[in-house]
C-alpha angles and dihedrals in degrees: 000000000000117000118199131180118213124224088252091054091048090053090048091052092048093051102037100027092229137077130187114219106193121209092359091156121046124215094270093050091048091053090051092048092049089051091050091052097043110118092024100083111147115250093206132009098325145340128225111231125210136158097016102146094193090064095058097081089058095047099041120102091262094046124097094252096039091049091057092051092045092052087067104028101032132239092313092068113126134168114260102172136015128190128181116212131188125174110206137159088271094046110033106146138167127225119204122223110288147136122245103247108171140067130200119243134183096243141352114272119167109237126166112261095019116109172159099039125214137176115228121174089349092301130117113250124183135180106237127200110287091249090068092055091044090061093053133084131205123211126197116200113200119218092172132041113266109200120170093279096051099072103267115192114266119215137185103228114229095012090115088072095059099075123228107349120212113237091239090057097049098092092051092047092050090049091050097045096039127220128280121196113220104210118175144186125223109289096022123131126209115204117204139181099247097233096050115128109253142165141179134212127209115273113264090209105029115202112117132332103174114185129172107207120194130181116210130196133178099194130082116235117248133243100025096309114137133193114250088221131191 
């Protein structure tokens, strides 16, 4: 299945920082993706995925997810982090408004502009210069329908163009940019600028809200730092 992004869609993504790609995965691809993720269901809010060979055809440049990332970042786009989310009755969380600020690397190497460092799930995370995040994209692949009552992601359109936003300024920025609700059908992909302000509420009708989220980058990291990858 070939996925193309029109010039109008590219302009929309540049301005808003988000793009809805309806029916990006057909029924056969969805069955294959569900099979690849079987046995990896998150026990809590989300689960970091790594080393799952069956995911690679989806994330490669010719795959439906990789194609969407490459349409924005170019042929050098590659997956650098994957997380599997599922909101259920037992795990029905909320996420306040925030920007994603860290990346996962193979090992700690001190490089100017990178820091602070944290360990999450046993992995090295570091806050890079904002320019690194600004050249990344995040894709969310929906395995379940996400109507308004099933905790769709909320975004502040255009906030990705404002640089790193201080936490104290987030409410004012959201008020100024407004809020967009990212509803989705099964097989849809939402494409986001990685540093966009976003949030999520608990599901009003918790059942399942399975989402595969992948960060893509096209640049190498400097000074001996290396992406952990997927």
